[in-house]
C-alpha positions as CSV (number, residue, x, y, z in Angstrom):
1,M,0.0,-0.2,-0.1
2,T,1.2,3.4,-0.9
3,R,1.8,5.8,2.3
4,I,-0.2,9.1,2.0
5,V,1.3,12.1,3.8
6,P,-1.1,14.9,3.8
7,D,0.0,18.5,3.1
8,A,-1.6,21.3,4.9
9,T,-4.5,21.8,2.8
10,E,-6.7,23.4,5.4
11,P,-5.8,25.5,8.5
12,G,-4.5,23.1,11.0
13,G,-2.7,21.0,8.3
14,R,-5.9,18.7,7.9
15,P,-7.0,17.7,4.3
16,V,-10.2,19.3,2.9
17,E,-13.1,16.8,3.5
18,L,-16.1,16.4,1.1
19,D,-19.1,14.7,2.5
20,L,-20.8,13.2,-0.5
21,R,-22.9,10.7,1.5
22,G,-26.2,12.4,1.0
23,L,-26.0,12.5,-2.7
24,L,-27.7,10.1,-5.2
25,T,-25.6,8.1,-7.8
26,P,-23.6,9.4,-9.8
27,E,-23.0,12.6,-8.0
28,P,-20.6,11.3,-5.3
29,L,-18.4,9.7,-8.0
30,L,-18.6,12.9,-10.4
31,R,-18.0,15.4,-7.4
32,A,-15.0,13.3,-5.8
33,L,-13.4,13.2,-9.4
34,M,-13.8,16.8,-9.9
35,A,-12.2,17.6,-6.5
36,A,-9.4,15.0,-7.1
37,D,-8.4,16.4,-10.6
38,A,-8.0,19.8,-8.9
39,L,-5.3,18.6,-6.6
40,E,-1.9,20.1,-7.0
41,A,1.2,17.9,-6.5
42,G,1.4,16.7,-2.8
43,E,-2.1,17.9,-2.1
44,C,-4.6,15.6,-0.6
45,L,-8.4,15.5,0.2
46,V,-10.7,13.3,2.0
47,V,-14.2,12.3,0.6
48,L,-17.0,10.5,2.4
49,T,-19.1,8.3,0.1
50,P,-22.4,6.5,1.0
51,L,-21.0,3.0,-0.3
52,W,-17.8,1.3,-0.9
53,P,-16.7,3.1,-4.3
54,P,-15.0,0.6,-6.7
55,P,-15.6,2.9,-9.7
56,L,-13.9,5.9,-7.8
57,L,-11.0,3.8,-6.7
58,A,-10.3,2.6,-10.3
59,A,-10.6,6.1,-11.6
60,L,-8.2,7.4,-9.1
61,T,-5.6,4.7,-10.0
62,E,-6.0,5.5,-13.7
63,R,-5.3,9.1,-12.9
64,G,-2.0,8.2,-11.1
65,L,-3.6,9.4,-7.7
66,R,-2.8,7.6,-4.4
67,H,-5.6,6.7,-2.3
68,H,-6.8,4.8,0.8
69,A,-10.4,3.8,1.6
70,E,-11.8,2.5,5.0
71,R,-15.1,1.8,6.0
72,L,-16.9,3.7,8.5
73,P,-18.9,2.8,11.5
74,D,-22.1,4.4,10.0
75,G,-21.8,2.4,7.0
76,G,-20.1,5.0,4.8
77,V,-16.7,5.1,3.6
78,R,-13.7,7.5,4.0
79,V,-11.5,7.8,1.0
80,L,-8.0,9.8,1.3
81,I,-6.8,10.8,-2.0
82,Q,-3.3,12.4,-2.7
83,R,-1.8,13.7,-5.9
84,P,1.8,12.5,-5.7
85,R,4.6,15.2,-5.8
86,D,6.7,13.2,-8.4
87,G,5.3,11.0,-11.4
88,P,2.5,8.8,-11.3
89,A,1.5,7.1,-7.9
90,D,1.7,3.3,-7.4
91,A,-1.4,2.9,-5.4
């Protein structure tokens, strides 16, 4: 697994978090990808999705972005996404 080290993307050094759990398909995927595409090298963000997101994870890998997903106690999923500083990711 690729290690993700967040840059200070929000005051306090925490990544920006997008809660997409209340949206209907395909909005969580589309919004997560729009936000991920806007990341600069080294930046990261967190997206919260309602379900385990295989299409999102595949799209992030295709874009060369690092990612780590974990299930939340409420049934949602937290996905940490990072654009690598140098070259494509090996996520």
